[in-house]
C-alpha positions in Angstrom: -52.2 55.4 -33.7 -50.8 52.4 -31.8 -49.7 52.8 -28.2 -47.5 50.2 -26.6 -47.7 49.7 -22.8 -44.3 50.3 -21.3 -43.4 47.9 -18.5 -41.4 49.5 -15.7 -39.6 47.6 -13.0 -39.2 49.4 -9.7 -36.8 46.8 -8.3 -33.9 45.1 -9.9 -33.7 41.9 -11.9 -36.2 39.6 -13.4 -34.7 36.6 -11.7 -34.6 38.1 -8.2 -34.5 41.3 -6.2 -32.3 42.4 -3.3 -32.6 45.4 -1.0 -31.5 46.3 2.5 -32.0 48.7 5.4 -28.7 50.5 5.1 -28.4 54.1 4.1 -26.6 55.1 0.9 -23.6 56.0 3.1 -22.8 55.2 6.7 -19.9 55.9 9.1 -18.0 52.7 9.6 -15.0 51.9 11.8 -13.0 48.8 10.4 -13.2 45.7 12.5 -16.7 46.4 14.0 -19.9 44.6 13.1 -22.2 46.3 10.7 -25.7 45.0 11.5 -28.3 44.9 8.7 -31.3 43.2 7.2 -31.0 42.0 3.7 -34.3 41.2 1.8 -34.3 38.8 -1.1 -37.4 38.5 -3.3 -38.2 35.8 -5.9 -40.6 37.4 -8.5 -40.7 34.3 -10.7 -43.1 31.3 -10.8 -40.4 28.7 -9.8 -38.2 28.3 -6.7 -34.8 30.0 -7.2 -31.5 29.4 -5.5 -29.5 32.5 -4.8 -26.1 33.4 -3.4 -24.9 36.7 -1.9 -21.5 38.2 -2.8 -20.0 41.1 -0.9 -17.5 43.3 -2.7 -15.5 46.2 -1.1 -14.0 48.5 -3.7 -12.4 51.9 -4.1 -13.1 53.2 -7.6 -11.9 50.4 -9.9 -9.8 48.7 -7.2 -11.4 45.7 -5.6 -10.3 45.6 -1.9 -12.2 42.3 -1.1 -14.7 40.0 -2.8 -16.3 37.1 -0.9 -19.5 35.0 -0.6 -21.8 35.7 2.3 -23.0 32.4 3.8 -26.7 32.1 4.7 -27.3 29.6 7.5 -23.8 28.3 6.8 -24.4 27.6 3.1 -23.4 29.6 0.0 -26.7 28.9 -1.8 -30.2 29.4 -0.4 -33.7 28.9 -1.8 -36.5 31.4 -2.1 -39.9 30.1 -3.0 -41.9 31.6 -6.0 -43.4 35.0 -5.2 -41.8 34.9 -1.7 -39.6 37.3 0.2 -37.0 36.3 2.8 -35.4 38.5 5.4 -31.8 37.7 6.3 -30.7 39.3 9.6 -27.0 39.5 10.2 -23.8 41.5 10.5 -20.9 42.2 8.2 -17.4 43.0 9.3 -14.6 44.4 7.2 -11.0 45.5 7.9 -11.3 48.5 5.6 -13.4 51.7 5.4 -13.6 54.5 2.9 -14.9 52.1 0.2 -18.1 51.1 -1.6 -19.8 48.0 -0.2 -21.7 46.2 -2.9 -23.8 43.1 -2.1 -24.9 41.3 -5.2 -27.6 38.7 -5.7 -26.4 35.8 -7.9 -29.0 33.4 -9.4 -27.7 29.8 -9.5 -29.2 28.6 -12.8 -27.9 31.5 -14.9 -24.9 32.2 -12.7 -25.7 35.9 -13.3 -25.9 38.8 -10.9 -29.6 39.7 -11.0 -29.6 42.6 -8.6 -27.3 44.5 -6.2 -27.3 47.1 -3.4 -24.5 49.6 -2.6 -23.5 51.8 0.4 -20.5 53.9 1.0 -18.5 53.1 4.1 -17.3 56.5 5.4 -14.3 56.4 7.8 -15.0 57.3 11.4 -13.7 60.8 12.3 -11.1 61.0 15.1 -13.4 63.3 17.1 -16.8 62.6 18.6 -17.8 66.2 18.0 -19.6 67.2 14.8 -17.5 68.7 12.0 -16.5 72.3 12.7 -16.7 72.0 16.4 -12.9 71.5 16.8 -11.0 68.4 17.6 -11.4 67.2 14.0 -8.0 67.5 12.2 -8.0 69.9 9.2 -11.3 71.5 10.2 -11.3 75.3 9.6 -13.2 77.7 11.7 -13.7 78.4 15.4 -13.2 75.5 17.8 -15.4 74.8 20.8 -12.5 75.4 23.2 -11.8 78.9 21.8 -15.5 79.8 21.9 -15.7 78.7 25.6 -12.5 80.6 26.4 -14.0 83.8 25.0 -17.5 83.4 26.3 -16.8 82.2 29.9 -15.5 85.5 31.3 -18.6 87.3 29.9 -20.9 84.6 31.3 -19.2 84.9 34.8 -19.5 88.7 34.7 -23.3 88.4 33.9 -23.8 86.0 36.8 -21.8 88.2 39.2 -23.9 91.2 38.1 -27.2 89.5 38.7 -26.0 88.5 42.2 -25.0 92.0 43.0 -28.3 93.5 41.9 -30.2 91.1 44.1 -27.9 91.8 47.0 -28.4 95.5 46.9 -32.2 95.4 46.2 -34.0 97.7 48.7 -35.5 95.8 51.6 -38.6 98.2 51.6 -40.6 95.9 49.5 -40.4 93.0 51.9 -41.0 95.4 54.9 -44.1 96.9 53.2 -45.5 93.5 52.6 -45.1 92.2 56.1 -46.5 95.5 57.6 -49.6 95.2 55.4 -50.5 91.8 56.7 -50.3 92.6 60.4 -52.6 95.6 60.3 
């Protein structure tokens, strides 16, 4: 019996790897900066030049496709076996789209690895879904809950005040007479 050792690659390409600190989906309002750290690793034995390409797409429709400059240049070098951290911000005029950042290796001109996150549009309300104020959200709104609960809350407070106002004063009189004797 002959067993072959299977080689598994946890990360992407053989010519370079890319990953970042963004979640698989994030809420994004168009026109604002999206701060992130992009990590590029060179798993080879030789220095490699890479470029980053950002693509915004909805399904099969490409909304935008552009190179991301690193220190003002399209191409940047990563030494063999090294990892570089690129800190920066991205800004787009669209939301409700997939953001893909691809790592292009210069010698082969091939995309060796990529990362993707979904840019979810910002809701019009600062409240969580289902709390009212969000258009098209079924269920009870916060205003209607407060409108129903407020009178009962006020009656409860008024009741506690009335109980304490009509409490017999004998308890305090008995305590003060016990100390003086």
